[in-house]
C-alpha positions in Angstrom: 0.0 0.0 0.0 1.3 3.5 -0.9 1.0 6.1 1.8 -0.2 9.5 0.9 2.2 12.4 1.2 1.1 13.6 4.6 1.2 10.1 6.2 4.6 9.4 4.5 6.1 12.6 5.8 4.7 12.1 9.3 6.2 8.5 9.4 9.5 9.9 8.2 9.6 12.4 11.0 8.9 9.6 13.6 11.5 7.4 12.1 14.1 10.1 12.1 13.4 11.2 15.6 13.8 7.6 16.9 17.2 7.3 15.1 18.2 10.7 16.3 17.5 9.8 19.9 19.7 6.8 19.8 22.5 8.7 18.1 22.3 11.6 20.5 22.7 9.3 23.5 26.0 8.2 22.0 27.1 11.7 21.2 26.4 12.9 24.7 29.3 10.7 25.9 31.9 12.3 23.6 34.7 14.4 24.9 35.3 18.0 24.0 38.1 17.0 21.6 35.9 14.6 19.8 33.1 17.2 19.4 35.5 19.8 18.2 36.9 17.5 15.6 33.4 16.8 14.3 32.5 20.5 14.0 35.8 21.3 12.3 35.0 18.7 9.6 31.5 20.1 9.1 32.9 23.6 8.7 35.3 22.3 6.1 32.5 20.5 4.2 30.5 23.7 4.2 33.4 25.7 2.8 34.1 23.2 0.1 30.5 23.0 -1.0 29.5 26.7 -0.6 29.2 27.5 -4.2 27.5 24.3 -5.3 24.9 24.6 -2.5 24.4 28.3 -3.5 23.7 27.3 -7.1 21.3 24.6 -6.0 19.4 27.0 -3.7 19.0 29.7 -6.4 18.0 27.2 -9.1 15.3 25.6 -6.9 13.9 28.7 -5.2 14.6 31.5 -7.6 15.5 33.7 -4.6 18.7 35.8 -4.5 21.9 35.2 -6.5 24.7 32.6 -6.4 27.6 34.9 -5.4 25.7 36.2 -2.3 24.2 32.8 -1.5 27.8 31.5 -1.6 28.9 34.2 0.9 26.1 33.2 3.2 27.3 29.6 3.1 30.8 30.7 3.8 29.6 32.9 6.7 27.9 29.9 8.3 30.9 27.7 7.7 33.7 30.0 8.6 32.5 32.9 10.7 30.1 31.0 12.8 32.6 28.2 13.2 35.4 30.7 14.3 33.0 32.1 16.9 32.1 28.7 18.4 35.2 26.4 17.9 36.8 27.3 21.3 33.5 27.4 23.3 33.4 24.7 26.0 30.3 22.6 25.8 31.3 19.3 27.5 31.6 18.6 31.2 32.5 21.4 33.7 32.5 24.5 31.5 33.1 27.1 34.2 34.3 27.2 37.9 33.4 30.2 40.0 36.0 29.7 42.7 34.9 32.7 44.8 31.3 31.4 45.2 32.2 27.7 44.8 29.8 27.0 42.0 30.8 24.7 39.1 28.7 24.9 35.9 28.2 21.7 33.9 26.9 21.6 30.3 24.2 19.0 29.5 22.7 18.7 25.9 19.0 19.4 25.4 18.6 16.3 23.2 16.9 16.6 19.8 16.5 19.9 18.0 13.8 20.5 15.5 15.2 22.8 12.8 12.7 24.7 10.7 14.4 26.0 7.6 13.2 29.0 5.4 13.2 29.2 1.7 15.2 32.4 1.6 18.3 31.0 3.3 18.0 27.3 3.1 21.5 25.9 2.8 23.3 28.4 5.0 20.6 27.8 7.7 21.3 24.1 7.6 25.0 24.5 7.9 24.6 27.0 10.8 22.0 25.0 12.8 23.8 21.7 12.3 27.0 23.0 13.7 25.5 24.8 16.7 23.4 21.7 17.5 26.2 19.2 17.4 28.6 21.5 19.1 26.2 21.3 22.1 26.1 17.5 21.6 22.5 17.4 20.2 20.9 15.7 17.3 18.9 17.7 14.8 16.0 16.9 12.4 15.2 19.5 9.7 11.9 20.4 8.2 12.6 22.3 5.0 10.3 24.7 3.2 8.6 22.8 0.3 10.0 25.2 -2.3 13.6 24.6 -1.0 13.4 20.9 -0.2 16.1 19.5 -2.5 18.8 22.0 -1.6 18.0 21.8 2.1 18.2 18.0 1.9 21.5 18.1 0.1 23.0 20.5 2.7 21.8 18.3 5.5 23.3 15.2 3.8 26.7 16.9 3.5 26.7 18.0 7.1 25.7 14.4 8.2 28.4 12.8 6.0 31.1 15.1 7.3 30.1 14.5 10.9 30.1 10.7 10.5 33.5 10.7 8.7 34.9 12.7 11.6 33.7 10.1 14.1 30.1 11.1 14.9 27.5 8.3 15.3 25.1 7.7 12.4 21.7 9.3 12.6 22.5 12.7 14.2 21.4 14.9 11.3 18.2 14.2 9.3 16.0 16.2 6.9 12.4 15.4 5.9 12.6 14.5 2.2 8.9 15.4 1.3 7.9 18.2 3.6 4.3 18.8 4.5 2.6 21.0 7.1 1.4 17.9 9.1 5.0 16.6 9.1 6.3 20.0 10.5 3.7 20.0 13.1 4.5 16.4 14.1 8.2 17.3 14.4 7.5 20.3 16.6 5.0 18.5 18.9 6.5 15.0 19.1 7.5 13.8 22.5 11.1 13.1 21.4 11.6 16.7 20.3 13.3 18.8 23.0 13.7 22.2 21.5 12.7 24.1 18.3 14.9 26.4 16.2 12.3 28.1 14.0 13.4 30.4 11.2 10.6 31.3 8.8 7.4 33.3 8.4 5.4 34.6 11.3 2.7 31.8 11.1 5.5 29.2 11.4 7.2 30.9 14.3 3.8 31.2 16.1 3.2 27.5 15.5 6.5 26.7 17.1 5.7 28.8 20.2 2.3 27.2 20.5 3.7 23.6 20.2 4.2 23.1 23.9 8.0 22.8 23.4 10.7 25.2 24.3 11.3 27.2 21.1 13.7 29.8 19.7 11.7 31.7 17.1 12.5 34.9 15.3 10.1 37.7 14.3 10.0 39.8 11.1 12.5 42.6 10.7 11.0 45.8 9.4 14.3 47.6 9.9 14.5 51.4 10.0 17.8 53.2 9.6 18.3 56.8 10.9 20.6 59.0 8.9 21.7 61.7 11.3 23.2 64.9 10.1 26.6 64.0 11.6 26.9 60.8 9.4 29.5 60.2 6.8 27.0 60.3 4.0 29.1 58.7 1.3 30.1 55.8 3.5 26.5 55.4 4.8 25.1 55.2 1.2 27.8 52.7 0.1 27.1 50.5 3.2 23.3 50.7 2.9 23.2 49.8 -0.8 25.7 46.9 -0.4 23.6 45.6 2.6 20.1 46.0 1.0 21.1 44.4 -2.3 23.0 41.5 -0.7 21.2 38.3 -2.0 18.5 40.7 -3.2 17.4 41.6 0.3 16.5 38.1 1.6 18.0 38.5 5.1 15.5 39.8 7.6 18.0 42.2 9.1 18.3 44.2 5.9 17.3 47.8 5.7 13.6 48.5 4.9 13.3 52.3 5.4 15.7 55.2 5.6 14.8 58.0 7.9 16.8 61.0 6.8 17.2 64.4 8.4 16.1 67.1 6.0 19.3 69.1 6.5 21.3 66.3 4.7 18.5 64.8 2.5 19.7 66.1 -0.8 23.3 65.1 -0.2 22.2 61.6 1.0 20.0 61.1 -2.1 22.9 62.1 -4.3 25.2 59.7 -2.5 22.6 56.9 -2.9 22.3 57.6 -6.6 26.1 57.3 -7.0 25.8 53.8 -5.5 23.2 52.6 -8.0 19.9 53.7 -6.3 17.1 54.5 -8.6 14.5 56.9 -7.2 10.9 56.2 -8.4 8.7 59.1 -9.4 5.1 59.1 -8.1 3.7 57.1 -11.1 6.5 54.5 -10.8 6.1 54.4 -7.0 2.4 53.6 -7.4 3.1 50.7 -9.8 5.8 49.2 -7.5 3.6 49.6 -4.4 0.8 47.8 -6.2 2.9 44.5 -6.4 4.4 44.5 -3.0 1.4 43.1 -1.1 -1.1 40.3 -2.1 -4.1 39.8 0.1 -2.5 41.7 3.0 0.8 39.8 2.9 4.1 40.2 1.2 4.0 39.1 -2.5 6.3 36.0 -2.6 6.9 36.8 -6.3 9.1 39.8 -5.5 11.1 38.2 -2.7 14.8 37.8 -3.5 14.3 39.2 -7.0 16.5 41.7 -8.8 15.4 45.3 -9.2 15.1 44.6 -12.9 12.7 41.7 -12.5 10.6 43.7 -10.0 10.6 46.7 -12.4 9.4 44.4 -15.2 6.6 43.0 -13.0 5.6 46.5 -12.1 5.6 47.6 -15.8 8.3 50.3 -15.4 11.7 50.9 -17.1 14.8 51.4 -15.0 18.5 52.0 -15.9 20.7 49.0 -16.4 23.0 50.0 -13.6 20.2 50.1 -11.0 21.0 48.1 -7.8 18.1 49.2 -5.6 14.7 50.9 -6.0 13.9 53.8 -3.6 10.7 55.8 -3.2 9.9 58.7 -0.9 7.1 57.9 1.6 5.2 59.8 4.3 2.9 57.2 5.9 3.3 53.9 7.8 0.9 51.0 7.8 -0.5 48.3 5.4 -2.1 51.0 3.4 1.4 52.2 2.6 3.1 49.0 1.1 6.5 50.6 1.0 6.5 50.9 4.8 6.4 47.1 5.4 9.1 44.5 5.4 10.2 43.9 1.8 12.6 41.0 1.3 13.7 42.6 -1.9 15.9 45.5 -3.1 13.2 48.1 -2.4 13.6 50.9 0.1 11.3 53.6 1.5 12.8 57.0 2.4 11.3 59.3 5.0 12.2 62.9 5.7 12.3 64.2 9.3 13.2 67.6 10.9 15.3 66.3 13.8 15.9 63.6 16.4 12.5 63.6 18.1 10.7 63.1 14.8 13.3 60.6 13.6 13.0 58.5 16.8 9.2 58.5 16.6 9.2 57.5 12.9 11.6 54.6 13.6 9.6 53.4 16.5 6.5 53.5 14.3 8.2 51.5 11.6 9.3 48.9 14.1 5.8 48.7 15.5 4.6 48.0 11.9 6.1 44.5 11.8 9.6 44.7 13.2 9.4 45.0 17.0 12.5 43.6 18.7 14.5 42.9 15.6 17.0 45.5 14.3 17.3 49.3 14.0 20.3 50.9 12.4 21.9 54.4 12.6 24.5 56.2 10.7 26.1 59.0 12.8 29.3 60.3 14.3 27.7 61.9 17.3 28.1 59.3 20.1 25.4 61.0 22.2 22.8 60.6 19.6 23.9 57.0 19.0 23.5 56.2 22.7 20.1 57.9 22.8 18.9 56.1 19.7 20.1 52.7 21.0 18.3 53.2 24.3 15.1 54.5 22.7 14.5 51.8 20.0 12.5 48.7 20.8 15.0 46.5 18.9 17.5 43.9 20.0 20.3 44.9 17.6 21.4 48.5 16.9 24.1 48.3 14.1 26.0 51.6 13.9 27.7 52.9 10.8 27.4 49.5 9.0 24.9 47.7 6.8 22.2 46.2 9.1 22.2 43.0 7.1 25.8 42.4 8.0 25.8 44.1 11.4 22.7 42.2 12.6 24.1 38.7 11.8 27.5 39.6 13.3 29.5 39.7 10.0 30.7 43.3 10.5 30.0 43.8 14.2 31.1 42.1 17.4 27.8 40.3 18.2 27.5 36.5 18.0 27.6 35.4 14.3 24.2 33.8 13.7 21.4 33.3 11.3 18.8 33.1 14.0 18.2 36.5 15.6 16.0 36.7 18.6 13.6 39.6 19.1 13.1 39.4 22.9 9.8 40.2 24.6 9.3 43.1 22.1 8.7 40.5 19.4 7.2 37.8 21.6 10.4 35.8 21.5 12.1 34.1 24.5 15.5 35.8 23.9 16.9 38.9 22.3 20.2 37.1 21.6 21.8 36.0 18.4 21.4 32.2 18.8 24.4 30.0 19.3 25.4 26.7 21.0 24.9 28.2 24.5 21.2 28.3 23.8 21.2 24.5 23.1 22.5 23.1 26.3 21.3 23.1 29.9 23.6 24.3 32.6 23.7 22.3 35.8 25.2 23.9 38.9 27.3 22.1 41.4 27.1 24.4 44.4 29.3 24.0 47.6 28.1 25.2 50.9 30.0 28.4 51.6 28.2 29.6 54.8 26.2 28.2 57.6 22.5 28.8 58.0 21.9 30.7 61.3 19.8 29.0 64.0 16.2 30.2 64.4 16.0 32.8 67.2 14.4 31.6 70.4 11.0 33.0 71.4 11.6 36.3 73.4 10.6 36.4 77.0 8.1 39.1 76.5 6.4 37.1 73.7 6.3 34.1 76.0 4.8 36.2 78.8 2.0 37.4 76.5 1.3 33.9 75.4 1.1 32.7 79.0 -1.3 35.5 80.0 -3.6 34.7 77.1 -3.7 31.0 78.0 -4.1 32.0 81.7 -7.1 34.1 81.0 -8.7 31.5 78.7 -8.3 28.7 81.3 -9.5 30.9 84.2 -12.7 31.6 82.3 -13.5 27.9 82.3 -14.0 27.9 86.1 -12.0 24.7 86.6 -11.6 25.2 90.4 -7.9 26.2 90.3 -6.4 29.4 91.4 -4.6 31.7 89.0 -1.3 30.8 90.6 -1.9 27.1 90.1 -2.8 27.5 86.5 0.2 29.7 85.9 2.5 27.0 87.3 0.9 24.3 85.1 1.5 26.5 82.0 5.1 27.1 82.9 5.7 23.4 83.4 4.2 22.5 80.0 6.2 25.2 78.2 9.4 24.1 79.9 8.8 20.5 78.7 8.1 21.7 75.1 11.3 23.7 74.8 13.7 21.2 76.7 
């Protein structure tokens, strides 16, 4: 009998989870040296296959471009690896000698890895390495439109791990993804934690699964261009960032908030970097294809500006790298103000800091709370004020937000899973890494004695005696007050001796 697609994929999940559980129990016994050897081999495999996996992803999904997809794979394989290779994840990982507390790492078990279509292969490399670094197994659920390239990336990671000494069965990927299979993976009793990267509905499903989950929210990233900014450098960094893989990273810039005093200079600098400014007619045509039924139009995601222009029915210069339109409103009725995973930017004009801060907060509230907000400025006071005022977990300064947010050009943890904290209904505001995938047990020595409970004060005892004396006297038991008092003292003495 042939199973239908849903039943087949659900059974596949159950089989993989059972195999993963057995393999993870073996991996949990490995030494730090054995684990580090496995992760090094996975990193090497990611580097060697970076271009091939990039080509597979672009061919299958149509999103982005091969050179930038290759850079994503290399970032996962090299930058993430460099940041985690020396992290202790086995045994006693830290000793606090002053307080006599030893911290012990214990793997969480099996990770459910939800993979997006926009960054499929790089996400698999990244999640595989951080999961195994913490001595976990991982089972991937790919996006249906990126199933083949995701499966191949997972196969390569599994092969490299086994060749370096890992047990078979640590890394799996559903071959025929369905929504029931993803739900089964997230809710199954053998799943211990979920790493969810994808659209808002998928992340919400992860959080409602009953399992611990690291989900990420959307990133409607505003960027404030302060009058103290180096405008030429800002324009170069913004265009490079927004056009990287045609805007498919959620930390990419979505709206520029520019002070009027430097607006004309900034527009000129952007044009020198390949920005094409839409007139009102062109703006209306592009805005009309950004949303479909209240959601982002998947057909523009990760597409070049020329493909988008063709879809909108407009003509743009051959050298165009990004489309920019001036905007005044925020909300779904203003499509340019939403998160656009494509090389399209909105530009807002403000009079000063107060208006700029308000506008950036408004944009974040419109679908980007807790994610990322950038600023270009030389004035450190305004940078500090902006950072404290924004409801965002990452504030990249004088760098492209795509690269700054993931830790490629800043000192934050290199990662492809960016938490949005309580602002975005996420459990953490961190860039996710191995430390989020192991429990910490604490061996705590006694360092002080607990003081003895203080004895009842004489005055308190006297009050208690008087209360009992009055109560017994009222019963008219034929004893004098003095006789009753002696009986009470005798009883109390026996109780405390």
